[in-house]
N, C-alpha and C positions, 0 to 999 in steps of 0.2 A: 507433504511432509509437515510435521508439526514443528514450529519454530522453537528453538531451545533458548528461552528467555531467562534472564537473571531473576533473583529474588525481588519481588515487588518492594517498593513502588516503581513503576515505569508507565509509559503512555502507549496507548494503542490508537492508531488512526484507521477507522473502518471506512472503506470506500466501496459503496454499493452502486452498481450501475446496470443499466439496460442499454444494449448496443443497438446501433442502426445496422443496416445491411452493408454499409461501406467497410470494406476490408483493406483498402489501399494504405500500405505502410503501418497498419495497426500492430501486427505481431512484431515487426522489427522495432518499432517504438517502444512497445511494452517490454521487450527484452532489454533494450537500452536503458529504460527507466529503472528496472530492477537492478541492473549492473551499477548504475550510477548511485542509486539509493544505498546499495551495499557499501559504497565508498564514502558515504556521508558520515561525518562525525556524529555519534549518538545513535546510529542505526543499530538495532538489535536483532532484526529478523522479520520475516513476513510469512503469511499463508494466503493462498489464493484458490478460488474455485469459480468455475463458470459453467452454467447451463443457460437457461433463459435469463437468469439473474446472475450477475457477477459480483463476487464479494472478495475484496482483498483487505487483509488486516496487516498493517505494518506496525512494528513495535520500536519505540524510541526511548532514550534515556530521559529526555526532558522536553519541555515546550519549546525551548530555543532550538533544539535539533529539528523539531518538526517545522518551525518557522523557517529555518535556514533551507530545509529541503523544499518547502513550498515556494521559496523565492529563487531557487536555482533556475538560471536562464533557460536551460534545455527543458527543465520540468515545466516552466511557464509556457514554453512553446507547445509542449505536449498537451498541457491543459487547454490551450487555445484550440488546438486541433481536435481535442476530445469534444469540446463544445460545438465546434462547427461541422465535424464529420462523423465521429465515431460513437457518440453517446446520444441516445434519445432522452435519457434522464440519468441523473446520478445524485447521490447524497454522500457527504463526507461527515463523519462524526469523530470527535477527538475525546478520548476517555482516559481517565486515570485508572490504572490497574492497581488495586489495593491488595488483592489476594489472588493467587492462582494455585491450582492443584491438578493432578492428572494421574494417569495410569498408562503404563507401557509394558505390555506382555513380554516384550523382547529384551528388556533391560535386566 
C-alpha cells in the first residue's frame, strides 16, 4: 500500500537491508516496530518491500520526530538485534521530501 503523506515538505527515512538466514523473532519484532512507529509523534506512514533486498521507507513530519524514534528504547534493542542477528548489511538514508506527485487509478 502506498502511504498517504501530507503536502511536502516532510522527511523520509529509507532503510535498505540484506537479511541473514536467522529468522528467530524477526517477524514479531518487525510487526512490533511498525506498531510502535505508528504511535510516535510525527509519524506519517511507511511503505515496505522485501525480496533479496529489503526496503522500508518511513515518513516523518520533522527531524526531531526521526531522532525521537531512533532513540526509542525498544527500537534501540531491535537495532542491536538487527546488527547481531538479522542483517548482513543495511543502510539508512534520511531525506527531505520537497515535492511529491502520483497517480491512482481507483480514486
